[in-house]
C-alpha positions as CSV (number, residue, x, y, z in Angstrom):
1,X,52.9,-0.7,-40.5
2,X,56.0,0.1,-43.1
3,X,56.5,3.2,-40.7
4,X,57.5,1.6,-37.7
5,X,59.5,-1.3,-38.9
6,X,61.6,0.5,-40.7
7,X,62.5,2.3,-36.8
8,X,62.6,-1.0,-36.0
9,X,65.1,-1.6,-38.3
10,X,67.3,0.7,-38.0
11,X,67.7,0.2,-33.9
12,X,68.5,-3.0,-34.4
13,X,71.1,-2.3,-36.9
14,X,72.9,1.0,-35.0
15,X,72.9,-2.2,-32.2
16,X,75.2,-4.2,-34.0
17,X,77.0,-1.9,-35.5
18,X,77.9,0.3,-33.2
19,X,79.3,-3.1,-31.0
20,X,81.2,-3.8,-34.1
21,X,82.4,-0.7,-34.4
22,X,83.3,-1.0,-31.3
23,X,85.9,-3.8,-31.1
24,X,87.0,-3.0,-35.0
25,X,88.1,-0.3,-33.3
26,X,89.4,-0.9,-30.5
27,X,90.0,-4.7,-31.1
28,X,88.3,-5.2,-27.8
29,X,85.1,-7.0,-27.6
30,X,83.0,-5.0,-25.6
31,X,83.0,-1.1,-26.4
32,X,82.6,-1.2,-22.1
33,X,86.6,-1.4,-22.5
34,X,88.2,0.7,-24.6
35,X,87.8,4.7,-25.0
36,X,87.3,4.9,-28.5
37,X,85.5,2.5,-28.9
38,X,82.9,3.5,-26.6
39,X,83.0,6.8,-27.9
40,X,82.5,5.4,-31.6
41,X,79.7,3.5,-30.2
42,X,78.3,5.9,-28.7
43,X,78.6,8.7,-31.7
44,X,76.7,5.5,-33.6
45,X,73.3,4.8,-31.9
46,X,73.4,8.8,-30.8
47,X,73.3,10.0,-34.1
48,X,70.8,8.8,-35.3
49,X,68.6,8.8,-31.8
50,X,69.1,13.1,-32.8
51,X,67.9,12.7,-36.1
52,X,65.0,10.5,-35.4
53,X,64.2,13.0,-32.0
54,X,64.5,15.9,-34.0
55,X,62.6,14.4,-37.1
56,X,59.7,12.2,-35.5
57,X,57.0,12.0,-32.7
58,X,58.5,10.7,-29.8
59,X,57.6,6.9,-30.2
60,X,58.8,6.4,-32.8
61,X,62.8,7.3,-30.8
62,X,61.3,4.5,-28.6
63,X,60.9,2.0,-30.3
64,X,64.3,3.1,-32.0
65,X,65.8,2.2,-28.2
66,X,64.3,-1.0,-27.9
67,X,65.6,-1.6,-31.4
68,X,69.2,-0.4,-30.3
69,X,69.2,-2.2,-27.1
70,X,68.0,-5.9,-29.1
71,X,70.4,-4.5,-31.3
72,X,72.9,-4.6,-29.1
73,X,72.3,-8.1,-27.3
74,X,71.8,-9.7,-30.3
75,X,75.7,-9.0,-31.5
76,X,76.6,-9.2,-28.8
77,X,75.5,-12.8,-28.2
78,X,76.0,-14.1,-31.3
79,X,79.4,-12.6,-32.2
80,X,80.4,-13.3,-28.7
81,X,82.5,-16.6,-26.7
82,X,81.3,-18.8,-24.6
83,X,81.9,-15.9,-22.5
84,X,80.2,-13.6,-23.4
85,X,77.0,-16.4,-22.9
86,X,77.6,-16.7,-20.0
87,X,77.4,-13.6,-18.9
88,X,74.3,-12.7,-21.2
89,X,71.9,-11.9,-18.4
90,X,74.3,-9.2,-16.8
91,X,74.5,-7.2,-20.5
92,X,70.6,-6.5,-20.7
93,X,70.8,-4.8,-18.1
94,X,74.4,-3.4,-18.5
95,X,73.5,-2.2,-21.9
96,X,71.4,-0.1,-21.0
97,X,74.5,2.5,-19.5
98,X,75.3,2.2,-23.7
99,X,71.3,4.3,-23.8
100,X,72.1,7.1,-22.1
101,X,73.8,9.6,-24.6
102,X,71.7,8.7,-27.3
103,X,69.1,9.3,-24.8
104,X,70.1,13.4,-24.7
105,X,70.9,13.1,-28.1
106,X,67.4,12.0,-28.8
107,X,66.2,14.5,-26.5
108,X,67.8,17.5,-27.7
109,X,66.7,16.9,-31.0
110,X,63.0,16.7,-29.5
111,X,63.6,19.9,-27.4
112,X,65.4,21.6,-30.7
113,X,62.1,20.8,-32.7
114,X,60.3,22.1,-29.9
115,X,61.9,25.3,-30.4
116,X,62.2,25.8,-33.2
117,X,58.6,25.1,-34.5
118,X,56.9,25.5,-30.6
119,X,55.0,22.4,-31.7
């Protein structure tokens, strides 16, 4: 149970931090609104995915992505203004796009592990 909670915490933190850092770098609230903000968001989400994919079972990678998605949306809802809250339901779907590249990073970690160790 402790291991599960740790991956949930990592995902929640990575999701919220990726949104916050994107805003700090680009002076735009949403990572979609600037190239530098989007890049920062993707790096913050992809690095843990790569490490988890390489070092853990795939179920923990899935758990990380669910928690990261919750962190992305939780931060956007809590830190955003009334405009972000009005678009919250649309944000639940559009933030899935922010997990595409990190998903491939996680798959790369799994693939590298299988190629290296044959497991």
